[in-house]
C-alpha positions as CSV (number, residue, x, y, z in Angstrom):
1,M,20.8,-62.5,-35.7
2,P,22.3,-61.7,-31.9
3,R,20.1,-63.5,-29.2
4,K,19.9,-60.3,-27.3
5,L,18.8,-58.1,-30.1
6,T,16.1,-61.0,-31.0
7,Y,14.9,-60.8,-27.2
8,S,15.1,-56.9,-27.3
9,L,12.8,-56.9,-30.4
10,L,10.3,-59.3,-29.0
11,A,10.3,-57.3,-25.7
12,L,9.5,-54.2,-27.9
13,A,6.9,-55.6,-29.6
14,F,5.1,-57.2,-26.6
15,V,5.3,-53.9,-24.9
16,A,3.9,-51.9,-28.1
17,A,1.1,-54.5,-28.5
18,G,0.1,-53.8,-24.9
19,L,0.2,-50.1,-25.2
20,Y,-2.1,-50.4,-28.6
21,L,-4.4,-52.8,-26.5
22,I,-4.6,-50.3,-23.7
23,A,-5.1,-46.9,-26.1
24,F,-7.5,-48.3,-28.4
25,E,-9.1,-51.3,-26.9
26,G,-9.6,-50.1,-23.3
27,G,-7.2,-52.7,-21.7
28,T,-7.6,-53.2,-17.8
29,D,-6.3,-49.7,-16.8
30,N,-7.1,-46.2,-18.3
31,R,-3.2,-45.1,-18.8
32,G,-4.1,-45.0,-22.7
33,R,-6.6,-42.8,-22.8
34,W,-7.3,-39.2,-21.5
35,D,-9.1,-38.7,-18.3
36,I,-11.0,-35.4,-18.7
37,S,-13.1,-36.2,-15.4
38,R,-10.3,-34.2,-13.1
39,S,-10.9,-30.7,-13.2
40,D,-11.9,-31.0,-16.9
41,I,-8.1,-31.0,-18.1
42,P,-6.7,-34.0,-19.3
43,D,-4.7,-36.2,-17.6
44,P,-1.9,-36.4,-18.3
45,Y,-2.2,-33.2,-20.0
46,Y,1.6,-32.5,-21.0
47,L,3.5,-35.5,-22.6
48,D,7.2,-36.1,-22.9
49,L,7.9,-36.2,-26.6
50,R,11.1,-35.9,-28.7
51,K,12.6,-32.3,-27.8
52,A,12.9,-30.0,-30.6
53,D,15.7,-27.3,-30.6
54,V,14.2,-25.2,-28.6
55,H,16.4,-22.4,-28.9
56,N,16.1,-22.2,-32.5
57,P,13.2,-19.6,-33.8
58,V,13.2,-22.0,-37.0
59,D,12.3,-24.9,-34.8
60,L,9.1,-23.0,-33.3
61,I,7.8,-22.2,-36.9
62,R,8.4,-25.9,-37.9
63,Y,6.5,-27.1,-35.1
64,S,3.6,-24.3,-35.5
65,S,3.3,-25.3,-39.1
66,S,3.1,-29.0,-38.3
67,I,-0.2,-28.6,-36.2
68,K,-1.8,-25.4,-38.0
69,D,-4.6,-27.7,-39.6
70,Y,-5.5,-29.6,-36.2
71,A,-6.3,-26.0,-35.2
72,A,-8.3,-24.6,-37.9
73,N,-11.6,-24.8,-35.8
74,L,-10.5,-23.5,-32.4
75,D,-11.2,-19.9,-30.8
76,V,-8.5,-17.4,-29.7
77,F,-8.3,-19.2,-26.4
78,E,-8.4,-22.8,-27.5
79,K,-5.6,-22.3,-30.1
80,A,-3.3,-20.8,-27.7
81,A,-4.0,-23.5,-25.1
82,F,-3.4,-26.1,-27.9
83,Y,-0.1,-24.8,-29.0
84,E,1.1,-24.2,-25.4
85,W,0.2,-27.6,-24.8
86,Y,2.4,-29.0,-28.2
87,F,5.1,-26.3,-27.7
88,R,5.6,-27.6,-23.9
89,S,5.2,-31.5,-24.6
90,H,8.3,-30.9,-27.0
91,G,10.4,-29.1,-24.4
92,F,9.8,-25.3,-25.5
93,D,9.7,-23.0,-22.4
94,V,6.2,-21.3,-23.0
95,S,3.7,-19.4,-20.9
96,F,0.6,-17.3,-21.8
97,A,0.3,-13.7,-22.0
98,Y,-3.5,-12.3,-21.5
99,S,-4.6,-8.5,-22.2
100,E,-8.4,-7.4,-21.2
101,N,-7.8,-4.5,-23.8
102,F,-5.6,-5.8,-26.4
103,A,-3.9,-2.9,-28.4
104,E,-6.8,-0.7,-26.9
105,K,-9.3,-1.8,-29.2
106,G,-11.8,-2.8,-26.5
107,K,-11.5,-6.8,-26.8
108,N,-9.2,-9.6,-25.0
109,H,-6.7,-11.4,-26.5
110,V,-4.3,-14.0,-25.6
111,W,-0.8,-15.3,-26.9
112,L,2.4,-17.1,-26.1
113,L,5.3,-16.1,-24.4
114,V,8.5,-18.3,-25.6
115,K,11.5,-17.9,-23.6
116,N,15.1,-19.0,-25.0
117,Q,18.4,-20.2,-23.2
118,K,19.4,-16.4,-22.7
119,G,16.0,-15.4,-21.4
120,E,15.0,-13.7,-24.4
121,V,11.2,-13.8,-25.2
122,I,9.5,-14.6,-28.6
123,E,5.9,-13.6,-28.8
124,V,3.7,-16.2,-30.7
125,D,0.2,-15.4,-31.6
126,P,-1.5,-18.5,-33.1
127,S,-4.5,-16.2,-33.8
128,Y,-2.4,-13.3,-35.2
129,G,-5.1,-12.9,-38.3
130,E,-8.1,-12.3,-36.1
131,V,-6.3,-9.4,-34.5
132,G,-5.0,-7.8,-38.1
133,M,-1.3,-9.3,-37.5
134,R,0.6,-10.5,-40.7
135,T,2.6,-13.3,-38.9
136,M,2.3,-15.6,-35.8
137,L,5.7,-14.2,-34.8
138,P,4.5,-10.3,-34.6
139,L,7.0,-7.7,-33.4
140,N,4.6,-5.0,-32.6
141,P,4.7,-3.1,-29.1
142,E,1.1,-4.3,-28.2
143,Y,2.3,-7.7,-27.5
144,T,4.8,-6.6,-24.6
145,E,2.4,-5.2,-22.7
146,Y,-0.4,-7.7,-21.0
147,D,-2.2,-7.6,-18.0
148,L,-1.5,-11.5,-16.9
149,A,0.9,-14.1,-17.6
150,F,-0.1,-17.7,-16.9
151,E,2.6,-20.3,-16.5
152,D,0.6,-23.1,-18.2
153,I,-2.9,-24.5,-18.7
154,Y,-3.5,-24.9,-15.0
155,E,-3.0,-21.3,-14.0
156,A,-4.8,-20.1,-16.9
157,S,-7.8,-22.4,-16.0
158,E,-7.7,-21.3,-12.4
159,S,-7.8,-17.7,-13.5
160,L,-10.1,-17.6,-16.5
161,G,-12.1,-21.2,-16.3
162,T,-11.2,-24.3,-17.8
163,K,-13.8,-24.4,-20.5
164,K,-12.3,-20.8,-22.0
165,W,-8.9,-23.2,-23.1
166,A,-10.8,-26.5,-23.9
167,W,-9.5,-27.2,-27.4
168,W,-9.5,-31.1,-26.3
169,K,-13.5,-31.1,-27.0
170,D,-12.9,-30.2,-30.6
171,E,-12.6,-33.4,-32.5
172,T,-9.8,-32.2,-34.9
173,A,-7.7,-31.3,-32.2
174,R,-8.6,-34.3,-30.0
175,Q,-7.2,-36.3,-33.1
176,A,-3.8,-34.3,-32.7
177,M,-3.9,-35.4,-28.9
178,D,-4.6,-38.9,-29.4
179,E,-1.6,-39.2,-32.0
180,N,0.9,-37.8,-29.6
181,V,-0.6,-39.7,-26.9
182,L,0.3,-42.9,-29.1
183,L,3.5,-41.3,-30.1
184,A,4.6,-40.7,-26.4
185,Q,3.8,-44.2,-25.4
186,K,5.8,-45.5,-28.8
187,E,8.8,-43.7,-27.5
188,E,8.9,-44.9,-23.9
189,A,8.4,-48.3,-25.2
190,M,11.6,-47.9,-27.1
191,R,13.4,-46.4,-24.2
192,V,12.2,-49.4,-22.1
193,A,13.2,-51.7,-24.8
194,S,17.1,-50.3,-25.4
195,E,17.8,-50.3,-21.7
């Protein structure tokens, strides 16, 4: 095995071991843990994960399916925030849409707006069944009418309060967060080792 490759593999192993210690054993700093003290939103919140084919609706469906089980116990607002976090962390251009009287049924509702490179918007409703829709990607006109739009979790929390969106307090959803933090750290270690 060439010496340069051996050194690179050793460096990668040391970086991975260090990241493991920080994430699971506490380490000497807090970079591997989620800090929820600052405004009650985890820090860091959005991750830099391997990018999806963000202009392909099929990838949107594939990514939705991969996290569905983690969101099973979340309410409408938490579920929207969870999906928004996951999509944005994978490079999707996503924001929130909020209606105080969705479909004129007297209830508020929130869903996601995902833009493609042409600026076209795909409405994504992680809680579609709770409002009587048949699919997560509804084409119903109710989804084009909303009272407020929020660019990200910070705007949404500022407007409606952090507690409403706090999916990270659910044990199952938190597991997805922890797994993706570890994945982001691993991807970063591999990038550093390959330089």
